[in-house]
N, CA, C and O atoms as a Tinker XYZ file with bonds, in Angstrom:
   496  protein
     1  N     20.313000    3.905000   34.317000    73     2
     2  CA    20.172000    5.136000   33.539000    64     1     3
     3  C     18.731000    5.225000   33.063000    63     2     4     5
     4  O     18.203000    4.263000   32.506000    81     3
     5  N     18.098000    6.352000   33.272000    73     3     6
     6  CA    16.698000    6.521000   32.873000    64     5     7
     7  C     16.572000    6.654000   31.356000    63     6     8     9
     8  O     17.544000    6.944000   30.659000    81     7
     9  N     15.354000    6.435000   30.862000    73     7    10
    10  CA    15.110000    6.542000   29.422000    64     9    11
    11  C     15.407000    7.945000   28.915000    63    10    12    13
    12  O     15.913000    8.112000   27.806000    81    11
    13  N     15.094000    8.957000   29.724000    73    11    14
    14  CA    15.342000   10.346000   29.316000    64    13    15
    15  C     16.832000   10.614000   29.187000    63    14    16    17
    16  O     17.263000   11.232000   28.213000    81    15
    17  N     17.635000   10.159000   30.159000    73    15    18
    18  CA    19.074000   10.407000   30.065000    64    17    19
    19  C     19.710000    9.588000   28.958000    63    18    20    21
    20  O     20.670000   10.044000   28.337000    81    19
    21  N     19.189000    8.355000   28.682000    73    19    22
    22  CA    19.687000    7.571000   27.544000    64    21    23
    23  C     19.425000    8.325000   26.248000    63    22    24    25
    24  O     20.296000    8.416000   25.383000    81    23
    25  N     18.192000    8.876000   26.122000    73    23    26
    26  CA    17.831000    9.605000   24.909000    64    25    27
    27  C     18.712000   10.837000   24.750000    63    26    28    29
    28  O     19.178000   11.130000   23.649000    81    27
    29  N     18.941000   11.562000   25.846000    73    27    30
    30  CA    19.779000   12.762000   25.773000    64    29    31
    31  C     21.207000   12.418000   25.375000    63    30    32    33
    32  O     21.797000   13.109000   24.544000    81    31
    33  N     21.774000   11.359000   25.955000    73    31    34
    34  CA    23.153000   11.006000   25.609000    64    33    35
    35  C     23.237000   10.519000   24.173000    63    34    36    37
    36  O     24.191000   10.843000   23.466000    81    35
    37  N     22.252000    9.744000   23.732000    73    35    38
    38  CA    22.253000    9.265000   22.346000    64    37    39
    39  C     22.059000   10.427000   21.378000    63    38    40    41
    40  O     22.769000   10.524000   20.377000    81    39
    41  N     21.107000   11.304000   21.666000    73    39    42
    42  CA    20.833000   12.448000   20.799000    64    41    43
    43  C     22.041000   13.369000   20.741000    63    42    44    45
    44  O     22.403000   13.853000   19.668000    81    43
    45  N     22.662000   13.612000   21.875000    73    43    46
    46  CA    23.826000   14.480000   21.920000    64    45    47
    47  C     24.981000   13.887000   21.127000    63    46    48    49
    48  O     25.641000   14.601000   20.372000    81    47
    49  N     25.233000   12.592000   21.287000    73    47    50
    50  CA    26.339000   11.947000   20.565000    64    49    51
    51  C     26.057000   11.898000   19.071000    63    50    52    53
    52  O     26.955000   12.147000   18.266000    81    51
    53  N     24.809000   11.577000   18.684000    73    51    54
    54  CA    24.519000   11.448000   17.265000    64    53    55
    55  C     24.429000   12.796000   16.562000    63    54    56    57
    56  O     24.598000   12.862000   15.345000    81    55
    57  N     24.166000   13.871000   17.300000    73    55    58
    58  CA    24.091000   15.176000   16.639000    64    57    59
    59  C     25.481000   15.783000   16.457000    63    58    60    61
    60  O     25.650000   16.691000   15.643000    81    59
    61  N     26.481000   15.296000   17.204000    73    59    62
    62  CA    27.816000   15.869000   17.073000    64    61    63
    63  C     28.693000   15.124000   16.079000    63    62    64    65
    64  O     29.673000   15.680000   15.583000    81    63
    65  N     28.356000   13.877000   15.783000    73    63    66
    66  CA    29.136000   13.149000   14.787000    64    65    67
    67  C     28.186000   12.434000   13.834000    63    66    68    69
    68  O     27.277000   11.731000   14.277000    81    67
    69  N     28.385000   12.606000   12.544000    73    67    70
    70  CA    27.480000   11.978000   11.584000    64    69    71
    71  C     27.650000   10.465000   11.583000    63    70    72    73
    72  O     28.747000    9.947000   11.790000    81    71
    73  N     26.565000    9.783000   11.350000    73    71    74
    74  CA    26.590000    8.335000   11.254000    64    73    75
    75  C     27.417000    7.912000   10.048000    63    74    76    77
    76  O     27.395000    8.575000    9.011000    81    75
    77  N     28.146000    6.811000   10.183000    73    75    78
    78  CA    28.941000    6.330000    9.039000    64    77    79
    79  C     28.039000    5.927000    7.886000    63    78    80    81
    80  O     28.483000    5.927000    6.738000    81    79
    81  N     26.789000    5.584000    8.154000    73    79    82
    82  CA    25.865000    5.209000    7.090000    64    81    83
    83  C     25.426000    6.424000    6.295000    63    82    84    85
    84  O     25.280000    6.353000    5.074000    81    83
    85  N     25.215000    7.533000    6.977000    73    83    86
    86  CA    24.714000    8.704000    6.278000    64    85    87
    87  C     25.822000    9.453000    5.556000    63    86    88    89
    88  O     25.536000   10.253000    4.665000    81    87
    89  N     27.092000    9.213000    5.918000    73    87    90
    90  CA    28.197000    9.872000    5.223000    64    89    91
    91  C     28.451000    9.259000    3.860000    63    90    92    93
    92  O     28.947000    9.935000    2.958000    81    91
    93  N     28.117000    7.989000    3.700000    73    91    94
    94  CA    28.341000    7.315000    2.421000    64    93    95
    95  C     27.184000    7.592000    1.475000    63    94    96    97
    96  O     26.029000    7.684000    1.891000    81    95
    97  N     27.508000    7.720000    0.221000    73    95    98
    98  CA    26.438000    7.890000   -0.747000    64    97    99
    99  C     25.880000    6.516000   -1.093000    63    98   100   101
   100  O     26.588000    5.516000   -0.977000    81    99
   101  N     24.607000    6.455000   -1.519000    73    99   102
   102  CA    24.016000    5.168000   -1.851000    64   101   103
   103  C     24.843000    4.423000   -2.896000    63   102   104   105
   104  O     25.333000    5.012000   -3.860000    81   103
   105  N     24.984000    3.124000   -2.683000    73   103   106
   106  CA    25.710000    2.309000   -3.639000    64   105   107
   107  C     27.207000    2.292000   -3.425000    63   106   108   109
   108  O     27.931000    1.705000   -4.230000    81   107
   109  N     27.697000    2.914000   -2.366000    73   107   110
   110  CA    29.119000    2.918000   -2.090000    64   109   111
   111  C     29.576000    1.505000   -1.760000    63   110   112   113
   112  O     28.951000    0.838000   -0.935000    81   111
   113  N     30.674000    1.023000   -2.395000    73   111   114
   114  CA    31.169000   -0.302000   -2.049000    64   113   115
   115  C     31.485000   -0.362000   -0.560000    63   114   116   117
   116  O     32.005000    0.594000    0.013000    81   115
   117  N     31.166000   -1.494000    0.057000    73   115   118
   118  CA    31.413000   -1.658000    1.475000    64   117   119
   119  C     30.242000   -1.241000    2.352000    63   118   120   121
   120  O     30.298000   -1.384000    3.573000    81   119
   121  N     29.181000   -0.726000    1.738000    73   119   122
   122  CA    28.006000   -0.354000    2.514000    64   121   123
   123  C     27.368000   -1.625000    3.063000    63   122   124   125
   124  O     27.304000   -2.630000    2.356000    81   123
   125  N     26.898000   -1.601000    4.301000    73   123   126
   126  CA    26.309000   -2.802000    4.881000    64   125   127
   127  C     25.172000   -3.339000    4.026000    63   126   128   129
   128  O     24.288000   -2.593000    3.604000    81   127
   129  N     25.205000   -4.652000    3.773000    73   127   130
   130  CA    24.175000   -5.271000    2.949000    64   129   131
   131  C     22.831000   -5.156000    3.659000    63   130   132   133
   132  O     22.731000   -5.411000    4.860000    81   131
   133  N     21.815000   -4.776000    2.920000    73   131   134
   134  CA    20.490000   -4.642000    3.496000    64   133   135
   135  C     20.289000   -3.364000    4.297000    63   134   136   137
   136  O     19.292000   -3.232000    5.008000    81   135
   137  N     21.226000   -2.416000    4.193000    73   135   138
   138  CA    21.078000   -1.157000    4.932000    64   137   139
   139  C     19.814000   -0.449000    4.464000    63   138   140   141
   140  O     19.571000   -0.318000    3.264000    81   139
   141  N     19.017000    0.003000    5.415000    73   139   142
   142  CA    17.779000    0.701000    5.110000    64   141   143
   143  C     17.906000    2.138000    5.577000    63   142   144   145
   144  O     18.295000    2.401000    6.714000    81   143
   145  N     17.574000    3.066000    4.691000    73   143   146
   146  CA    17.616000    4.489000    5.028000    64   145   147
   147  C     16.240000    5.091000    4.823000    63   146   148   149
   148  O     15.545000    4.771000    3.859000    81   147
   149  N     15.857000    5.962000    5.737000    73   147   150
   150  CA    14.638000    6.744000    5.603000    64   149   151
   151  C     15.058000    8.166000    5.304000    63   150   152   153
   152  O     15.874000    8.740000    6.024000    81   151
   153  N     14.507000    8.741000    4.247000    73   151   154
   154  CA    14.803000   10.128000    3.915000    64   153   155
   155  C     13.549000   10.960000    4.117000    63   154   156   157
   156  O     12.515000   10.719000    3.495000    81   155
   157  N     13.662000   11.947000    5.001000    73   155   158
   158  CA    12.582000   12.895000    5.252000    64   157   159
   159  C     13.088000   14.272000    4.848000    63   158   160   161
   160  O     14.267000   14.444000    4.540000    81   159
   161  N     12.199000   15.236000    4.851000    73   159   162
   162  CA    12.581000   16.622000    4.596000    64   161   163
   163  C     12.577000   17.345000    5.938000    63   162   164   165
   164  O     11.587000   17.309000    6.668000    81   163
   165  N     13.697000   18.007000    6.258000    73   163   166
   166  CA    13.817000   18.721000    7.527000    64   165   167
   167  C     12.721000   19.755000    7.681000    63   166   168   169
   168  O     12.496000   20.566000    6.782000    81   167
   169  N     12.043000   19.730000    8.808000    73   167   170
   170  CA    10.903000   20.635000    9.019000    64   169   171
   171  C     11.311000   22.087000    9.117000    63   170   172   173
   172  O     10.501000   22.970000    8.834000    81   171
   173  N     12.545000   22.361000    9.508000    73   171   174
   174  CA    13.019000   23.735000    9.619000    64   173   175
   175  C     13.882000   24.120000    8.430000    63   174   176   177
   176  O     13.704000   25.187000    7.844000    81   175
   177  N     14.818000   23.248000    8.075000    73   175   178
   178  CA    15.776000   23.557000    7.016000    64   177   179
   179  C     15.231000   23.327000    5.614000    63   178   180   181
   180  O     15.632000   24.006000    4.669000    81   179
   181  N     14.314000   22.368000    5.478000    73   179   182
   182  CA    13.821000   22.011000    4.153000    64   181   183
   183  C     14.785000   21.128000    3.385000    63   182   184   185
   184  O     14.563000   20.844000    2.208000    81   183
   185  N     15.862000   20.686000    4.041000    73   183   186
   186  CA    16.868000   19.839000    3.402000    64   185   187
   187  C     16.570000   18.368000    3.648000    63   186   188   189
   188  O     15.969000   18.025000    4.666000    81   187
   189  N     16.981000   17.485000    2.726000    73   187   190
   190  CA    16.783000   16.046000    2.946000    64   189   191
   191  C     17.582000   15.572000    4.157000    63   190   192   193
   192  O     18.733000   15.966000    4.347000    81   191
   193  N     16.959000   14.722000    4.972000    73   191   194
   194  CA    17.596000   14.148000    6.160000    64   193   195
   195  C     17.489000   12.639000    6.071000    63   194   196   197
   196  O     16.389000   12.102000    5.944000    81   195
   197  N     18.618000   11.947000    6.136000    73   195   198
   198  CA    18.629000   10.486000    6.040000    64   197   199
   199  C     18.915000    9.856000    7.387000    63   198   200   201
   200  O     19.818000   10.272000    8.112000    81   199
   201  N     18.118000    8.836000    7.707000    73   199   202
   202  CA    18.225000    8.153000    8.982000    64   201   203
   203  C     18.313000    6.650000    8.742000    63   202   204   205
   204  O     17.406000    6.075000    8.140000    81   203
   205  N     19.386000    5.999000    9.198000    73   203   206
   206  CA    19.445000    4.534000    9.100000    64   205   207
   207  C     18.465000    3.937000   10.107000    63   206   208   209
   208  O     18.384000    4.403000   11.244000    81   207
   209  N     17.730000    2.923000    9.703000    73   207   210
   210  CA    16.756000    2.331000   10.598000    64   209   211
   211  C     16.484000    0.887000   10.226000    63   210   212   213
   212  O     16.934000    0.398000    9.190000    81   211
   213  N     15.748000    0.222000   11.080000    73   211   214
   214  CA    15.333000   -1.151000   10.831000    64   213   215
   215  C     13.837000   -1.185000   10.622000    63   214   216   217
   216  O     13.116000   -0.283000   11.049000    81   215
   217  N     13.389000   -2.205000    9.979000    73   215   218
   218  CA    11.968000   -2.357000    9.723000    64   217   219
   219  C     11.774000   -3.492000    8.747000    63   218   220   221
   220  O     12.687000   -4.289000    8.528000    81   219
   221  N     10.610000   -3.573000    8.164000    73   219   222
   222  CA    10.330000   -4.648000    7.217000    64   221   223
   223  C      9.368000   -4.163000    6.155000    63   222   224   225
   224  O      8.392000   -3.467000    6.435000    81   223
   225  N      9.672000   -4.553000    4.925000    73   223   226
   226  CA     8.781000   -4.254000    3.814000    64   225   227
   227  C      7.753000   -5.366000    3.719000    63   226   228   229
   228  O      8.098000   -6.547000    3.696000    81   227
   229  N      6.481000   -4.975000    3.663000    73   227   230
   230  CA     5.378000   -5.921000    3.526000    64   229   231
   231  C      4.559000   -5.461000    2.331000    63   230   232   233
   232  O      3.797000   -4.499000    2.426000    81   231
   233  N      4.715000   -6.144000    1.215000    73   231   234
   234  CA     4.046000   -5.719000   -0.013000    64   233   235
   235  C      4.573000   -4.372000   -0.452000    63   234   236   237
   236  O      5.777000   -4.211000   -0.652000    81   235
   237  N      3.684000   -3.399000   -0.605000    73   235   238
   238  CA     4.078000   -2.047000   -1.004000    64   237   239
   239  C      4.278000   -1.132000    0.195000    63   238   240   241
   240  O      4.465000    0.072000    0.024000    81   239
   241  N      4.243000   -1.681000    1.403000    73   239   242
   242  CA     4.391000   -0.877000    2.618000    64   241   243
   243  C      5.702000   -1.199000    3.303000    63   242   244   245
   244  O      6.249000   -2.291000    3.148000    81   243
   245  N      6.209000   -0.220000    4.076000    73   243   246
   246  CA     7.394000   -0.431000    4.901000    64   245   247
   247  C      7.023000   -0.093000    6.330000    63   246   248   249
   248  O      6.632000    1.038000    6.620000    81   247
   249  N      7.144000   -1.071000    7.233000    73   247   250
   250  CA     6.781000   -0.895000    8.638000    64   249   251
   251  C      8.028000   -0.676000    9.468000    63   250   252   253
   252  O      9.026000   -1.378000    9.300000    81   251
   253  N      7.972000    0.309000   10.374000    73   251   254
   254  CA     9.076000    0.565000   11.295000    64   253   255
   255  C      8.520000    1.089000   12.602000    63   254   256   257
   256  O      7.385000    1.561000   12.669000    81   255
   257  N      9.339000    0.999000   13.643000    73   255   258
   258  CA     8.997000    1.566000   14.945000    64   257   259
   259  C     10.076000    2.554000   15.322000    63   258   260   261
   260  O     11.262000    2.309000   15.099000    81   259
   261  N      9.670000    3.657000   15.888000    73   259   262
   262  CA    10.611000    4.678000   16.317000    64   261   263
   263  C     11.081000    4.380000   17.734000    63   262   264   265
   264  O     10.269000    4.166000   18.634000    81   263
   265  N     12.380000    4.367000   17.924000    73   263   266
   266  CA    12.951000    4.080000   19.242000    64   265   267
   267  C     12.459000    5.060000   20.300000    63   266   268   269
   268  O     12.207000    4.666000   21.439000    81   267
   269  N     12.320000    6.332000   19.937000    73   267   270
   270  CA    11.922000    7.353000   20.892000    64   269   271
   271  C     10.532000    7.914000   20.612000    63   270   272   273
   272  O     10.186000    8.995000   21.087000    81   271
   273  N      9.748000    7.185000   19.849000    73   271   274
   274  CA     8.377000    7.615000   19.579000    64   273   275
   275  C      8.324000    8.968000   18.894000    63   274   276   277
   276  O      9.093000    9.241000   17.973000    81   275
   277  N      7.415000    9.810000   19.349000    73   275   278
   278  CA     7.219000   11.113000   18.719000    64   277   279
   279  C      8.321000   12.108000   19.041000    63   278   280   281
   280  O      8.298000   13.229000   18.533000    81   279
   281  N      9.283000   11.732000   19.869000    73   279   282
   282  CA    10.411000   12.609000   20.172000    64   281   283
   283  C     11.530000   12.462000   19.145000    63   282   284   285
   284  O     12.451000   13.277000   19.118000    81   283
   285  N     11.463000   11.432000   18.298000    73   283   286
   286  CA    12.472000   11.245000   17.250000    64   285   287
   287  C     12.373000   12.365000   16.229000    63   286   288   289
   288  O     11.279000   12.771000   15.838000    81   287
   289  N     13.520000   12.855000   15.807000    73   287   290
   290  CA    13.533000   13.964000   14.849000    64   289   291
   291  C     12.880000   13.569000   13.525000    63   290   292   293
   292  O     12.177000   14.377000   12.918000    81   291
   293  N     13.106000   12.336000   13.073000    73   291   294
   294  CA    12.508000   11.954000   11.793000    64   293   295
   295  C     10.986000   11.839000   11.903000    63   294   296   297
   296  O     10.286000   12.043000   10.911000    81   295
   297  N     10.464000   11.518000   13.077000    73   295   298
   298  CA     9.013000   11.492000   13.268000    64   297   299
   299  C      8.469000   12.923000   13.237000    63   298   300   301
   300  O      7.413000   13.174000   12.655000    81   299
   301  N      9.176000   13.845000   13.853000    73   299   302
   302  CA     8.767000   15.255000   13.803000    64   301   303
   303  C      8.793000   15.775000   12.367000    63   302   304   305
   304  O      7.925000   16.551000   11.968000    81   303
   305  N      9.790000   15.347000   11.592000    73   303   306
   306  CA     9.857000   15.743000   10.182000    64   305   307
   307  C      8.677000   15.162000    9.405000    63   306   308   309
   308  O      8.097000   15.839000    8.556000    81   307
   309  N      8.323000   13.917000    9.692000    73   307   310
   310  CA     7.194000   13.277000    9.008000    64   309   311
   311  C      5.893000   14.007000    9.333000    63   310   312   313
   312  O      5.043000   14.173000    8.458000    81   311
   313  N      5.730000   14.443000   10.577000    73   311   314
   314  CA     4.525000   15.200000   10.942000    64   313   315
   315  C      4.418000   16.484000   10.125000    63   314   316   317
   316  O      3.325000   16.889000    9.730000    81   315
   317  N      5.568000   17.123000    9.874000    73   315   318
   318  CA     5.572000   18.372000    9.111000    64   317   319
   319  C      5.382000   18.130000    7.617000    63   318   320   321
   320  O      4.725000   18.919000    6.938000    81   319
   321  N      5.956000   17.041000    7.101000    73   319   322
   322  CA     5.850000   16.706000    5.672000    64   321   323
   323  C      5.926000   15.189000    5.540000    63   322   324   325
   324  O      7.011000   14.618000    5.647000    81   323
   325  N      4.786000   14.521000    5.308000    73   323   326
   326  CA     4.776000   13.058000    5.290000    64   325   327
   327  C      5.386000   12.412000    4.037000    63   326   328   329
   328  O      5.478000   11.186000    3.966000    81   327
   329  N      5.797000   13.205000    3.062000    73   327   330
   330  CA     6.429000   12.614000    1.871000    64   329   331
   331  C      7.826000   12.135000    2.256000    63   330   332   333
   332  O      8.633000   12.906000    2.775000    81   331
   333  N      8.109000   10.848000    1.996000    73   331   334
   334  CA     9.388000   10.252000    2.371000    64   333   335
   335  C      9.920000    9.392000    1.225000    63   334   336   337
   336  O      9.215000    9.069000    0.270000    81   335
   337  N     11.198000    9.040000    1.367000    73   335   338
   338  CA    11.806000    8.013000    0.517000    64   337   339
   339  C     12.425000    6.986000    1.457000    63   338   340   341
   340  O     12.962000    7.339000    2.507000    81   339
   341  N     12.347000    5.712000    1.073000    73   339   342
   342  CA    12.962000    4.638000    1.846000    64   341   343
   343  C     13.867000    3.869000    0.906000    63   342   344   345
   344  O     13.460000    3.467000   -0.184000    81   343
   345  N     15.106000    3.672000    1.345000    73   343   346
   346  CA    16.072000    2.914000    0.547000    64   345   347
   347  C     16.186000    1.522000    1.136000    63   346   348   349
   348  O     16.679000    1.346000    2.250000    81   347
   349  N     15.726000    0.529000    0.380000    73   347   350
   350  CA    15.757000   -0.865000    0.806000    64   349   351
   351  C     16.538000   -1.656000   -0.234000    63   350   352   353
   352  O     16.214000   -1.624000   -1.421000    81   351
   353  N     17.568000   -2.367000    0.216000    73   351   354
   354  CA    18.398000   -3.180000   -0.675000    64   353   355
   355  C     18.909000   -2.396000   -1.885000    63   354   356   357
   356  O     18.928000   -2.914000   -3.002000    81   355
   357  N     19.315000   -1.167000   -1.663000    73   355   358
   358  CA    19.924000   -0.365000   -2.711000    64   357   359
   359  C     18.963000    0.375000   -3.621000    63   358   360   361
   360  O     19.409000    1.108000   -4.503000    81   359
   361  N     17.657000    0.209000   -3.439000    73   359   362
   362  CA    16.669000    0.885000   -4.290000    64   361   363
   363  C     15.845000    1.861000   -3.469000    63   362   364   365
   364  O     15.400000    1.545000   -2.366000    81   363
   365  N     15.646000    3.057000   -4.026000    73   363   366
   366  CA    14.830000    4.082000   -3.368000    64   365   367
   367  C     13.369000    3.894000   -3.742000    63   366   368   369
   368  O     13.044000    3.636000   -4.901000    81   367
   369  N     12.491000    4.026000   -2.757000    73   367   370
   370  CA    11.045000    3.943000   -2.950000    64   369   371
   371  C     10.425000    5.211000   -2.383000    63   370   372   373
   372  O     10.708000    5.589000   -1.246000    81   371
   373  N      9.583000    5.867000   -3.169000    73   371   374
   374  CA     8.896000    7.085000   -2.733000    64   373   375
   375  C      7.573000    6.697000   -2.085000    63   374   376   377
   376  O      6.952000    5.706000   -2.470000    81   375
   377  N      7.148000    7.477000   -1.106000    73   375   378
   378  CA     5.867000    7.188000   -0.479000    64   377   379
   379  C      5.429000    8.278000    0.469000    63   378   380   381
   380  O      6.075000    9.318000    0.600000    81   379
   381  N      4.324000    8.018000    1.124000    73   379   382
   382  CA     3.772000    8.917000    2.123000    64   381   383
   383  C      3.705000    8.160000    3.444000    63   382   384   385
   384  O      3.115000    7.082000    3.518000    81   383
   385  N      4.307000    8.722000    4.480000    73   383   386
   386  CA     4.336000    8.079000    5.791000    64   385   387
   387  C      3.029000    8.344000    6.532000    63   386   388   389
   388  O      2.454000    9.429000    6.446000    81   387
   389  N      2.582000    7.339000    7.252000    73   387   390
   390  CA     1.394000    7.449000    8.087000    64   389   391
   391  C      1.785000    7.024000    9.491000    63   390   392   393
   392  O      2.195000    5.882000    9.701000    81   391
   393  N      1.665000    7.926000   10.451000    73   391   394
   394  CA     1.977000    7.607000   11.841000    64   393   395
   395  C      0.773000    6.915000   12.466000    63   394   396   397
   396  O     -0.370000    7.328000   12.272000    81   395
   397  N      1.051000    5.852000   13.221000    73   395   398
   398  CA    -0.017000    5.085000   13.857000    64   397   399
   399  C      0.244000    4.975000   15.360000    63   398   400   401
   400  O      0.629000    3.909000   15.841000    81   399
   401  N      0.038000    6.064000   16.107000    73   399   402
   402  CA     0.328000    6.021000   17.546000    64   401   403
   403  C     -0.550000    5.036000   18.303000    63   402   404   405
   404  O     -0.174000    4.594000   19.389000    81   403
   405  N     -1.712000    4.680000   17.759000    73   403   406
   406  CA    -2.613000    3.747000   18.439000    64   405   407
   407  C     -2.225000    2.285000   18.198000    63   406   408   409
   408  O     -2.793000    1.394000   18.829000    81   407
   409  N     -1.285000    2.024000   17.312000    73   407   410
   410  CA    -0.849000    0.664000   17.001000    64   409   411
   411  C     -0.145000    0.058000   18.218000    63   410   412   413
   412  O      0.522000    0.774000   18.966000    81   411
   413  N     -0.288000   -1.240000   18.420000    73   411   414
   414  CA     0.348000   -1.941000   19.532000    64   413   415
   415  C      1.815000   -2.188000   19.188000    63   414   416   417
   416  O      2.130000   -3.080000   18.401000    81   415
   417  N      2.714000   -1.392000   19.782000    73   415   418
   418  CA     4.142000   -1.449000   19.455000    64   417   419
   419  C      4.745000   -2.804000   19.791000    63   418   420   421
   420  O      5.538000   -3.325000   19.007000    81   419
   421  N      4.398000   -3.383000   20.917000    73   419   422
   422  CA     4.971000   -4.682000   21.303000    64   421   423
   423  C      4.561000   -5.775000   20.324000    63   422   424   425
   424  O      5.387000   -6.611000   19.956000    81   423
   425  N      3.316000   -5.784000   19.902000    73   423   426
   426  CA     2.857000   -6.780000   18.924000    64   425   427
   427  C      3.533000   -6.552000   17.570000    63   426   428   429
   428  O      3.907000   -7.514000   16.898000    81   427
   429  N      3.694000   -5.290000   17.166000    73   427   430
   430  CA     4.326000   -4.975000   15.889000    64   429   431
   431  C      5.787000   -5.422000   15.871000    63   430   432   433
   432  O      6.283000   -5.878000   14.841000    81   431
   433  N      6.481000   -5.294000   17.007000    73   431   434
   434  CA     7.889000   -5.693000   17.077000    64   433   435
   435  C      8.084000   -7.170000   16.753000    63   434   436   437
   436  O      9.119000   -7.554000   16.208000    81   435
   437  N      7.116000   -7.982000   17.079000    73   435   438
   438  CA     7.232000   -9.420000   16.813000    64   437   439
   439  C      7.304000   -9.717000   15.324000    63   438   440   441
   440  O      7.837000  -10.752000   14.924000    81   439
   441  N      6.769000   -8.814000   14.494000    73   439   442
   442  CA     6.784000   -9.040000   13.048000    64   441   443
   443  C      7.991000   -8.397000   12.360000    63   442   444   445
   444  O      8.188000   -8.580000   11.159000    81   443
   445  N      8.796000   -7.650000   13.111000    73   443   446
   446  CA     9.954000   -6.961000   12.534000    64   445   447
   447  C     11.232000   -7.741000   12.820000    63   446   448   449
   448  O     11.259000   -8.559000   13.739000    81   447
   449  N     12.301000   -7.499000   12.039000    73   447   450
   450  CA    13.565000   -8.205000   12.262000    64   449   451
   451  C     14.070000   -8.010000   13.695000    63   450   452   453
   452  O     14.044000   -6.899000   14.224000    81   451
   453  N     14.526000   -9.094000   14.311000    73   451   454
   454  CA    14.921000   -9.055000   15.723000    64   453   455
   455  C     16.101000   -8.132000   15.979000    63   454   456   457
   456  O     16.041000   -7.315000   16.898000    81   455
   457  N     17.172000   -8.231000   15.201000    73   455   458
   458  CA    18.362000   -7.418000   15.451000    64   457   459
   459  C     18.099000   -5.937000   15.215000    63   458   460   461
   460  O     18.582000   -5.093000   15.969000    81   459
   461  N     17.344000   -5.619000   14.181000    73   459   462
   462  CA    17.067000   -4.217000   13.876000    64   461   463
   463  C     16.202000   -3.559000   14.937000    63   462   464   465
   464  O     16.258000   -2.343000   15.120000    81   463
   465  N     15.407000   -4.347000   15.632000    73   463   466
   466  CA    14.477000   -3.790000   16.589000    64   465   467
   467  C     14.954000   -3.910000   18.031000    63   466   468   469
   468  O     14.199000   -3.586000   18.948000    81   467
   469  N     16.177000   -4.362000   18.258000    73   467   470
   470  CA    16.679000   -4.574000   19.614000    64   469   471
   471  C     16.645000   -3.292000   20.444000    63   470   472   473
   472  O     16.265000   -3.325000   21.615000    81   471
   473  N     17.034000   -2.176000   19.858000    73   471   474
   474  CA    17.040000   -0.900000   20.602000    64   473   475
   475  C     15.626000   -0.478000   20.955000    63   474   476   477
   476  O     15.399000    0.057000   22.040000    81   475
   477  N     14.671000   -0.707000   20.067000    73   475   478
   478  CA    13.294000   -0.333000   20.354000    64   477   479
   479  C     12.757000   -1.193000   21.480000    63   478   480   481
   480  O     12.079000   -0.696000   22.379000    81   479
   481  N     13.061000   -2.495000   21.435000    73   479   482
   482  CA    12.592000   -3.394000   22.492000    64   481   483
   483  C     13.137000   -2.953000   23.856000    63   482   484   485
   484  O     12.421000   -3.015000   24.855000    81   483
   485  N     14.378000   -2.518000   23.902000    73   483   486
   486  CA    14.985000   -2.098000   25.160000    64   485   487
   487  C     14.322000   -0.832000   25.694000    63   486   488   489
   488  O     14.226000   -0.647000   26.907000    81   487
   489  N     13.868000    0.036000   24.801000    73   487   490
   490  CA    13.287000    1.310000   25.218000    64   489   491
   491  C     11.811000    1.193000   25.611000    63   490   492   493
   492  O     11.296000    2.050000   26.329000    81   491
   493  N     11.117000    0.130000   25.142000    73   491   494
   494  CA     9.689000    0.012000   25.454000    64   493   495
   495  C      9.435000   -0.890000   26.616000    63   494   496
   496  O      8.283000   -1.092000   27.002000    81   495
């Protein structure tokens, strides 16, 4: 299966049924421990959009890689409005996202959690 058809099937499936992570409100009992959510503002709707993702907090920064690069909806939202919130270990942190397309994705993956980055590794 090509990367384009994988992306289409994943995008189609995820747009028709909400993620179990995004249906729960923060702090809901039974929420996966260490669940990380990125909240962006929808570029068209102006509504908050939450995306479960993997990454790592380093000091006051949170590093992540997008599975589909600039084709990811949350990356498109960040381009339109870089103000974001990240929920790490049950606490929300406000910040401004900075896209780094020139960064070496393969080298960056080595510093991120292995399980959270498995899908990104498969796509790159």
